[in-house]
SEPATOR-242162 format. One record per residue (C-alpha): x, y, z. Coordinates in Angstrom, 2 decimals, padded with zeros to 5 digits. Last residue first. Layout:
N
       xx       yy       zz
        X        Y        Z
...
//
This chain:
671
       xx       yy       zz
   188.48  -072.31   082.70
   186.47  -071.93   079.47
   186.13  -068.36   078.26
   182.93  -066.35   078.44
   182.23  -064.40   075.28
   180.04  -061.40   076.09
   178.58  -059.82   072.95
   177.38  -056.27   073.48
   174.80  -054.93   071.04
   173.88  -051.40   070.07
   171.67  -049.65   067.52
   169.43  -052.44   066.19
   171.50  -055.53   065.48
   169.66  -058.80   064.88
   170.59  -062.49   065.07
   174.20  -061.93   066.15
   175.78  -064.98   064.53
   178.52  -067.13   066.05
   182.09  -068.30   065.52
   184.55  -068.19   068.42
   188.02  -068.26   066.92
   191.26  -069.98   067.88
   190.80  -072.84   065.36
   187.09  -072.86   064.68
   185.02  -073.00   067.87
   181.25  -073.10   067.68
   178.51  -070.79   068.79
   174.84  -070.65   069.75
   173.84  -067.32   071.34
   172.45  -067.12   074.87
   170.19  -064.18   075.52
   170.62  -061.41   078.07
   167.70  -060.07   080.04
   166.61  -056.43   080.19
   166.06  -056.26   076.43
   166.13  -053.05   074.37
   169.53  -051.93   075.66
   171.11  -055.06   074.17
   173.12  -057.95   075.67
   174.10  -061.16   073.85
   175.75  -063.99   075.76
   178.29  -066.42   074.31
   179.35  -069.45   076.37
   182.40  -071.65   076.99
   184.75  -070.09   074.47
   188.23  -071.49   074.12
   191.64  -070.19   075.15
   195.20  -071.07   074.14
   195.93  -067.80   072.38
   193.44  -065.04   073.15
   190.28  -065.37   071.06
   189.78  -064.25   067.47
   186.10  -063.52   066.83
   184.36  -064.84   063.71
   181.09  -062.96   063.78
   178.18  -063.28   061.34
   175.66  -060.42   061.69
   172.16  -061.78   061.08
   169.78  -058.91   060.31
   170.94  -055.31   060.50
   168.25  -052.92   061.70
   167.72  -049.62   059.88
   167.59  -046.98   062.59
   164.98  -044.24   062.48
   166.64  -041.49   064.50
   164.58  -038.53   063.27
   162.16  -038.91   066.20
   165.03  -037.94   068.52
   165.06  -034.37   067.18
   164.53  -033.02   063.71
   162.21  -034.16   060.96
   163.00  -034.55   057.28
   160.12  -033.91   054.89
   158.28  -036.90   053.46
   157.81  -036.89   049.70
   159.24  -040.35   049.15
   159.60  -042.22   052.43
   162.79  -041.26   054.26
   165.49  -043.89   054.03
   166.13  -045.84   057.24
   169.34  -045.08   059.05
   172.57  -047.03   059.48
   174.90  -046.16   062.35
   174.95  -049.64   063.94
   177.14  -050.16   067.00
   178.72  -053.53   067.86
   180.72  -054.17   071.03
   182.70  -057.38   071.60
   183.71  -058.52   075.08
   186.28  -061.29   075.67
   186.07  -063.21   078.94
   187.82  -064.94   081.82
   189.78  -062.01   083.22
   188.63  -059.10   081.08
   189.38  -058.51   077.44
   188.09  -055.79   075.17
   186.61  -055.38   071.71
   185.39  -052.57   069.48
   183.23  -052.60   066.35
   181.48  -050.10   064.10
   178.63  -050.94   061.71
   177.87  -048.56   058.81
   180.00  -050.58   056.39
   177.34  -053.29   056.34
   178.20  -056.46   058.24
   180.48  -059.48   058.26
   182.66  -059.35   061.37
   186.04  -061.04   060.85
   188.61  -061.39   063.62
   192.24  -061.63   062.57
   193.90  -064.95   061.74
   196.91  -063.99   059.63
   195.00  -064.17   056.37
   192.42  -061.93   058.03
   195.07  -059.30   058.74
   196.39  -059.39   055.17
   192.90  -059.01   053.67
   192.13  -056.07   055.97
   195.44  -054.44   055.08
   194.82  -054.88   051.34
   191.34  -053.39   051.52
   192.60  -050.50   053.67
   195.41  -049.81   051.19
   192.91  -049.77   048.34
   190.82  -047.22   050.25
   194.01  -045.30   051.08
   195.01  -044.76   047.47
   198.09  -042.49   047.31
   199.45  -043.87   050.60
   200.76  -046.96   048.79
   201.18  -049.99   051.01
   204.35  -051.48   052.46
   204.90  -054.76   054.26
   207.87  -054.33   056.57
   210.66  -056.69   057.57
   214.05  -054.93   057.18
   213.06  -051.54   058.48
   214.48  -048.03   058.83
   216.19  -047.43   055.49
   219.38  -045.46   055.81
   220.01  -041.76   055.16
   217.86  -040.37   057.95
   216.44  -036.87   057.82
   216.23  -034.66   060.97
   212.74  -034.16   062.42
   213.85  -034.19   066.06
   212.39  -037.69   066.57
   214.45  -038.98   063.64
   213.14  -038.75   060.10
   212.68  -041.40   057.37
   210.88  -043.56   059.90
   207.90  -044.44   057.72
   207.08  -043.34   054.20
   203.62  -044.26   052.97
   201.44  -046.90   054.59
   203.53  -049.34   056.60
   202.21  -052.68   057.86
   204.58  -054.21   060.41
   203.46  -057.73   061.34
   204.70  -059.14   064.64
   206.64  -062.40   064.49
   209.37  -061.88   067.09
   211.69  -060.29   064.51
   208.93  -057.79   063.68
   208.68  -056.65   067.31
   212.46  -056.47   067.56
   212.55  -054.25   064.47
   209.83  -052.08   065.96
   211.80  -051.65   069.19
   214.95  -050.78   067.25
   213.03  -048.14   065.33
   211.71  -046.71   068.60
   215.22  -046.56   070.07
   216.52  -044.79   066.96
   213.76  -042.21   067.36
   210.80  -042.04   065.02
   209.48  -039.24   062.81
   207.68  -040.18   059.59
   204.77  -042.29   060.78
   203.06  -042.15   057.39
   200.29  -044.47   058.57
   202.08  -047.24   060.54
   199.79  -050.21   061.13
   201.02  -052.62   063.78
   200.05  -056.28   063.69
   199.40  -059.24   066.02
   198.92  -056.71   068.83
   199.35  -057.36   072.58
   203.13  -057.73   072.15
   203.29  -054.02   071.35
   202.50  -053.22   074.98
   205.59  -054.96   076.31
   207.84  -053.23   073.79
   206.58  -049.74   074.59
   205.44  -047.09   072.12
   203.98  -044.17   074.06
   205.30  -041.27   071.97
   204.00  -043.05   068.86
   200.46  -042.81   070.29
   198.80  -046.19   069.90
   195.21  -046.41   068.60
   193.43  -049.75   068.99
   191.68  -051.32   066.06
   189.28  -054.21   065.39
   188.73  -053.99   061.65
   185.02  -053.52   060.92
   185.63  -052.53   057.26
   184.32  -048.97   057.71
   186.68  -048.79   060.68
   189.56  -049.52   058.33
   188.55  -046.67   056.00
   188.26  -044.30   058.95
   191.76  -045.19   060.14
   193.18  -044.73   056.65
   191.66  -041.28   056.30
   192.60  -040.08   059.78
   196.11  -041.51   059.93
   196.89  -040.25   056.43
   195.70  -036.75   057.33
   197.72  -036.92   060.56
   200.87  -037.63   058.58
   200.11  -034.70   056.29
   200.68  -032.41   059.29
   204.45  -032.90   059.00
   205.98  -030.06   061.01
   207.98  -032.06   063.57
   205.09  -031.96   066.05
   202.92  -033.70   063.45
   205.60  -036.37   062.98
   205.84  -036.93   066.72
   202.07  -037.37   066.87
   202.02  -040.11   064.25
   199.17  -042.12   065.87
   200.01  -045.80   065.36
   197.07  -048.07   064.51
   197.45  -051.20   066.63
   196.03  -054.24   064.95
   193.83  -057.23   065.74
   192.50  -055.47   068.81
   191.68  -056.02   072.47
   191.42  -052.95   074.69
   191.90  -053.97   078.34
   188.93  -053.91   080.69
   188.79  -053.67   084.48
   185.43  -051.91   084.15
   182.89  -051.88   081.32
   181.56  -055.45   081.50
   180.72  -055.28   085.23
   178.77  -052.07   084.58
   176.19  -054.06   082.63
   173.11  -052.71   084.41
   174.63  -049.26   084.69
   175.29  -049.10   080.93
   171.80  -050.36   080.20
   170.46  -047.72   082.58
   172.25  -045.01   080.61
   170.90  -046.45   077.36
   167.30  -046.52   078.55
   167.53  -043.12   080.21
   168.75  -041.53   077.00
   166.20  -043.37   074.91
   163.22  -042.51   077.11
   164.09  -038.86   077.63
   164.76  -038.44   073.89
   161.35  -039.92   073.12
   159.68  -037.57   075.62
   161.64  -034.55   074.30
   163.13  -032.50   077.17
   165.73  -035.27   077.65
   167.37  -034.12   074.44
   171.03  -034.69   075.28
   172.27  -031.94   072.95
   175.87  -031.98   074.14
   178.10  -034.90   075.25
   177.21  -038.59   074.92
   178.53  -041.67   076.66
   181.24  -041.66   079.33
   183.97  -043.36   077.30
   185.19  -046.93   076.79
   184.89  -047.15   073.01
   181.50  -048.88   073.23
   180.11  -046.41   075.78
   180.57  -043.35   073.60
   179.28  -045.12   070.49
   176.21  -046.40   072.31
   175.28  -042.93   073.58
   175.67  -041.53   070.07
   173.84  -044.50   068.56
   170.81  -044.05   070.79
   170.49  -040.26   070.94
   170.67  -039.63   067.20
   168.86  -036.35   066.64
   170.53  -033.23   068.03
   174.16  -034.29   067.46
   176.53  -031.49   068.41
   179.13  -034.26   068.72
   180.42  -033.56   072.24
   182.90  -036.39   072.66
   183.57  -037.83   076.11
   186.50  -038.93   078.20
   187.21  -040.75   081.46
   190.85  -041.46   082.46
   192.70  -044.55   081.24
   195.55  -042.78   079.50
   193.47  -039.91   078.11
   195.78  -039.90   075.08
   194.74  -043.36   073.93
   191.05  -043.07   074.68
   191.04  -039.66   073.04
   192.38  -041.02   069.74
   189.94  -043.94   069.97
   187.18  -041.35   070.45
   188.31  -039.42   067.38
   188.28  -042.67   065.41
   184.74  -043.52   066.52
   183.22  -040.06   066.00
   180.54  -041.43   063.67
   178.62  -039.26   061.20
   178.17  -042.26   058.91
   179.77  -040.61   055.90
   179.94  -043.20   053.15
   178.83  -040.69   050.50
   175.31  -042.15   050.26
   175.31  -042.35   054.05
   175.57  -038.60   054.41
   176.30  -037.27   057.88
   179.16  -034.87   057.24
   176.83  -032.52   055.34
   174.91  -031.90   058.55
   176.41  -033.80   061.47
   179.69  -035.48   062.41
   182.31  -032.77   061.87
   179.93  -029.94   062.78
   181.54  -029.34   066.17
   183.31  -032.44   067.40
   183.83  -031.17   070.90
   186.27  -032.77   073.29
   185.58  -033.37   076.96
   188.32  -034.86   079.11
   188.27  -036.23   082.65
   190.25  -036.11   085.89
   193.08  -033.66   085.33
   196.43  -033.87   087.14
   198.40  -034.23   083.92
   196.02  -034.12   080.96
   198.81  -034.02   078.38
   201.87  -032.86   080.36
   204.12  -035.90   079.75
   202.72  -036.10   076.21
   204.25  -032.74   075.42
   201.57  -030.18   074.49
   201.74  -029.00   070.90
   198.34  -030.28   069.71
   196.72  -029.69   073.10
   194.10  -027.17   071.91
   193.13  -029.13   068.81
   194.33  -027.72   065.51
   195.04  -030.84   063.48
   191.61  -032.38   063.73
   190.88  -036.01   064.50
   187.33  -035.38   063.22
   186.58  -032.23   065.26
   189.05  -032.08   068.15
   187.91  -029.15   070.29
   188.54  -028.71   074.02
   186.43  -028.86   077.17
   188.71  -029.48   080.12
   188.08  -031.43   083.30
   188.90  -030.99   086.98
   187.24  -032.93   089.78
   187.83  -031.32   093.16
   188.70  -033.98   095.75
   190.87  -031.68   097.87
   188.30  -028.84   097.80
   189.67  -025.39   098.61
   193.33  -026.40   098.49
   192.32  -028.51   095.50
   191.40  -025.44   093.50
   194.74  -023.76   094.16
   197.07  -026.43   092.77
   194.60  -028.04   090.39
   192.39  -025.29   089.01
   194.49  -022.13   089.22
   198.12  -023.28   089.14
   197.21  -026.11   086.77
   195.82  -023.66   084.21
   198.98  -021.55   084.46
   201.20  -024.57   083.79
   198.96  -025.85   081.00
   198.95  -022.45   079.30
   202.75  -022.31   079.49
   203.25  -025.71   077.89
   200.90  -025.05   074.99
   202.15  -021.49   074.49
   205.80  -022.47   074.45
   205.27  -025.09   071.76
   203.26  -022.76   069.53
   205.71  -019.90   070.09
   208.59  -022.06   068.90
   206.80  -023.12   065.73
   205.60  -019.64   064.77
   208.93  -018.01   065.65
   210.74  -020.47   063.40
   208.63  -019.13   060.54
   205.48  -020.66   059.10
   204.64  -020.48   055.39
   204.51  -024.07   054.12
   203.60  -025.70   057.44
   200.85  -023.16   058.10
   201.09  -023.06   061.88
   198.66  -025.12   063.99
   195.92  -023.62   066.12
   193.85  -023.75   069.26
   195.51  -021.96   070.96
   197.45  -019.34   069.00
   201.00  -018.55   069.97
   201.91  -016.19   067.15
   203.71  -013.82   069.55
   203.96  -010.54   067.69
   206.22  -007.52   067.73
   208.55  -009.46   069.98
   210.32  -007.11   072.35
   214.08  -007.60   072.71
   215.97  -006.23   075.69
   216.66  -009.54   077.42
   216.91  -011.53   074.18
   219.91  -009.64   072.87
   220.98  -011.07   069.51
   217.54  -012.00   068.14
   217.62  -013.30   064.57
   214.98  -015.87   065.44
   216.52  -019.26   064.63
   220.21  -018.35   064.44
   220.05  -015.78   067.24
   218.11  -018.15   069.49
   220.49  -021.00   068.66
   223.53  -018.91   069.58
   221.93  -017.80   072.85
   221.32  -021.44   073.70
   217.88  -022.99   073.47
   215.34  -024.69   075.74
   215.57  -022.86   079.07
   216.48  -019.54   077.43
   213.50  -019.82   075.08
   211.15  -020.58   077.97
   212.29  -017.50   079.89
   211.83  -015.37   076.77
   208.30  -016.75   076.30
   207.40  -016.04   079.93
   208.68  -012.48   079.83
   206.85  -011.67   076.59
   203.70  -013.34   077.91
   203.64  -011.12   081.01
   204.48  -008.02   078.94
   201.48  -008.64   076.65
   201.94  -010.43   073.33
   198.70  -012.44   073.35
   198.17  -014.53   070.23
   194.58  -015.56   070.89
   195.47  -018.04   073.62
   192.50  -020.25   074.37
   191.03  -022.67   076.88
   187.58  -021.35   076.00
   186.17  -024.25   078.00
   186.59  -025.40   081.57
   184.81  -028.39   083.13
   184.49  -027.95   086.87
   184.17  -030.28   089.82
   182.08  -031.26   092.81
   179.99  -028.11   092.48
   178.22  -026.75   095.55
   177.85  -023.01   095.16
   180.89  -022.58   097.42
   182.89  -024.46   094.80
   181.71  -022.13   092.04
   182.48  -019.03   094.14
   185.96  -020.34   094.88
   186.50  -020.84   091.16
   185.57  -017.19   090.63
   188.14  -016.18   093.23
   190.81  -018.27   091.57
   189.82  -016.85   088.19
   190.33  -013.30   089.42
   193.69  -014.14   090.96
   194.92  -015.67   087.71
   193.80  -012.56   085.83
   195.71  -010.36   088.31
   198.82  -012.54   087.88
   198.67  -012.18   084.08
   200.05  -015.18   082.17
   196.50  -016.59   082.08
   195.54  -013.75   079.75
   191.86  -012.84   079.58
   189.94  -012.49   076.33
   187.45  -009.89   075.18
   184.21  -010.50   073.31
   181.81  -008.60   071.06
   178.50  -010.42   070.85
   176.63  -011.93   067.91
   177.30  -015.39   069.40
   181.01  -014.78   068.84
   183.48  -011.92   068.96
   187.09  -010.81   069.20
   188.96  -007.82   070.52
   192.58  -008.27   071.49
   193.24  -005.49   073.99
   195.82  -002.91   072.82
   199.28  -002.92   074.37
   201.17  -002.32   071.14
   202.45  -005.92   071.30
   198.87  -007.21   071.14
   196.84  -007.76   074.26
   195.18  -010.56   076.23
   193.48  -008.93   079.19
   194.07  -008.87   082.95
   196.17  -005.67   083.16
   193.61  -004.02   080.86
   191.09  -004.23   083.68
   192.92  -001.52   085.65
   192.71  -001.25   089.43
   194.06  -004.78   089.66
   192.85  -007.97   091.42
   189.63  -006.13   092.32
   188.87  -006.76   095.96
   186.78  -009.81   096.90
   184.64  -011.77   094.47
   181.29  -011.91   096.28
   181.32  -008.99   098.72
   183.62  -007.10   096.36
   180.97  -007.19   093.63
   182.52  -005.38   090.61
   179.72  -003.19   089.24
   181.38  -000.07   087.80
   184.80  -000.84   086.30
   184.65  -004.62   086.17
   181.03  -004.85   085.05
   181.45  -002.01   082.51
   184.41  -003.77   080.93
   182.61  -007.12   081.21
   179.88  -005.88   078.92
   180.47  -002.37   077.59
   183.37   000.08   077.42
   182.32   000.93   073.84
   185.90   000.63   072.59
   186.67  -002.32   074.81
   183.57  -004.31   073.89
   182.63  -007.13   076.23
   181.27  -010.65   076.58
   183.85  -012.78   078.31
   186.46  -015.28   077.11
   189.29  -017.08   078.90
   187.60  -019.60   081.19
   183.95  -020.48   080.86
   183.47  -022.83   083.82
   180.65  -025.33   083.24
   180.03  -026.83   086.68
   180.20  -030.57   087.29
   177.81  -031.97   089.88
   178.03  -035.45   091.40
   175.10  -037.79   091.95
   173.67  -039.34   095.14
   170.12  -038.16   094.39
   170.34  -035.59   097.20
   173.46  -034.30   095.48
   171.37  -033.40   092.44
   168.88  -031.51   094.60
   171.72  -029.68   096.33
   173.17  -028.65   092.96
   169.77  -027.28   091.98
   169.64  -025.12   095.12
   173.13  -023.76   094.48
   172.29  -023.12   090.81
   169.23  -021.07   091.76
   171.19  -019.14   094.39
   173.97  -018.42   091.89
   171.35  -017.18   089.42
   169.69  -014.88   091.95
   173.02  -013.48   093.14
   174.23  -012.62   089.63
   170.93  -011.53   088.09
   169.12  -013.24   085.22
   167.43  -016.60   085.77
   167.99  -020.15   084.52
   170.94  -019.13   082.34
   170.65  -020.07   078.67
   174.31  -019.24   078.03
   174.26  -018.91   074.22
   171.35  -018.28   073.75
   168.69  -016.94   076.08
   168.58  -016.40   079.86
   171.51  -013.99   079.48
   169.32  -011.56   077.53
   168.21  -009.92   080.79
   171.85  -008.83   081.30
   172.86  -009.32   084.94
   174.43  -012.70   084.08
   176.87  -011.29   081.53
   180.00  -010.30   083.46
   179.75  -013.03   086.07
   179.00  -015.80   083.60
   181.61  -014.82   081.02
   184.19  -014.58   083.80
   183.66  -018.03   085.28
   180.61  -020.09   086.23
   177.65  -021.73   084.55
   175.30  -024.48   085.73
   174.89  -028.16   084.95
   177.17  -031.08   084.17
   175.81  -034.17   085.93
   178.30  -036.98   086.57
   176.98  -040.33   087.80
   173.99  -040.38   085.47
   171.03  -041.70   087.52
   168.74  -042.37   084.52
   165.23  -042.23   085.98
   165.93  -039.95   088.95
   168.00  -037.63   086.74
   165.15  -037.54   084.23
   162.57  -036.73   086.90
   164.89  -033.92   088.09
   165.17  -032.39   084.62
   161.57  -032.98   083.47
   160.21  -029.61   084.61
   162.84  -027.73   082.62
   164.49  -024.91   084.54
   168.08  -026.07   084.13
   167.82  -026.63   080.37
   171.55  -026.10   079.71
   172.18  -029.83   079.80
   174.89  -032.41   080.38
   174.75  -036.04   081.51
   177.50  -038.54   082.15
   178.05  -042.17   083.12
   181.28  -042.85   084.95
   184.11  -044.58   083.11
   184.72  -048.17   084.16
   188.30  -048.74   085.23
   190.85  -049.49   082.51
   193.21  -052.46   082.32
   196.58  -051.64   080.76
   197.77  -050.47   084.17
   200.24  -047.66   084.76
   197.67  -044.93   085.24
   195.19  -046.93   087.33
   196.39  -045.60   090.69
   196.22  -042.04   089.34
   192.56  -042.55   088.47
   191.70  -043.51   092.04
   193.72  -040.63   093.48
   191.85  -038.03   091.43
   188.56  -039.34   092.86
   185.84  -040.50   090.48
   185.69  -044.16   091.44
   186.19  -043.43   095.14
   183.35  -040.91   095.27
   181.11  -043.21   093.23
   181.59  -046.28   095.44
   178.12  -046.03   096.97
   176.38  -045.91   093.57
   172.67  -045.44   094.00
   170.34  -048.25   093.03
   168.22  -047.86   089.93
   164.55  -047.24   089.41
   162.76  -046.19   086.25
   163.41  -049.35   084.21
   163.06  -048.80   080.47
   160.68  -049.25   077.54
   161.71  -048.11   074.06
   162.51  -051.41   072.38
   159.79  -053.30   074.21
   160.60  -055.72   076.98
//
């Protein structure tokens, strides 16, 4: 089969409703093995003639189409709404809802599920000019569609400063206002808008603009004071904030910005406390609308959130959310990478492959077995972006899925069908790695953002060396889980509890390798300094030169029997175990050089991948096992091929003859 040919028929998925139900994911929560993520598709091109043919060809299990929420309702009557940024199929509130309802029915007829894009906090509007949503609310509010106004006064719904003035912002060359989820009238409005989305036929919603712009309205003042009293004594509040009488005090500002992270050098106690409160409070109000209320309307409603991570960024929306609340009750996670992986950040001469691999490993860890996806804003590289998403256990590609382009259509359908064809290799999998890379989330929460910098830079350097990594959140360290890793890498993991230190000592005493980069464990989990050294058996590496540290760590791991994949630095690797097999994924981010004098092109035609010839693999197998057969699977070939191999100690040794964009090596183990 040629590289760009693909099958255009695929059976429907009768177990889809079970696979994607909230209950199904909850059952998997405590298991190391992960169910197969659904395949995913997103587009704003709802009127394109190739949309339904594409869905028939690729059969993505989740289809994100259509707009809902306050920005939709307030802007849809504007003739400009059919252009950027919303790209609505038609202007007019009732006409657009009817169009989306009909399209949702067509998608359901294919046996697929529909996710609606619910724009949450922001809406187009100018308070001073009384335009946009202001005019919609005051003069055109459709009671037949949305019921009575939740308040006679729009300002009761808006994020405001302490003086009571609406917080005015802007984007897309439009003035914008923001709604406050602390406001009961705003909550009621969003509940009614969610009801409209469900009645239009969505199976779930993906919310974005999950923001707090520093609202200091009376609702937020009351909530913040309540939170302070629950977490701190009156004496602590006075010492930290200088507030003697909390009940009568009005905060002149509530620096509770989501997304955001205080300037560690300049921040006050109010900044840190407000950040923690805001994260917890937003999640509680979000749950009240979309989970608690939404599932009274539709018990199997799928709920996802569209947040922003960039390249393992510091200021992501959930940065201050306790791990016990991270994603609680939600079904899938979308994170945007913005420009972190394109433009100047895709430059092979500077060792920038434009890969989101480390960010995806971060999401895989925090998602706790639930589906996830990275929106990379990648308009060109359909193949490697789909491959990358699948290889790390996610749903594929988010944003700019260029099915409108014939080549984009072919590649996207080809890779989605490959994922369907090999679904057995993507479910019931457990990440398999030569080292666990510890995510220093506790350190970041304790005002040490430099720890995340070390994690990011070291992690990327190790990926460039094809080290098989799994990310482990420090809040989720468990003795049983640590036994899965021959080594743990601790990149400036400053804040650890006494119990966590004891666990790491036990791990080292049982033969595990502790590889520390920079200071580790010098603080307790509350950020208080320790006076004694944390470890007896730790190999330390200098954080001042992370490339040298990565070289030394790779050498140390291979001396101890780690896997070794010999390839250019542009290749990324991930591995998993299933009963009776080990599965190795290889993704190649290399690109051909443009011929001299040729201008760059945009779109799927720009993805001219430079193939890698003969990739030697020395894959560590689980102790006491041997390989019985090695099969090679690629999207370009419908049939797998058998690869010669030999055993050397506990390793399967073989050569992948050619790597285009994506290859999956299935190592069957002898009984």
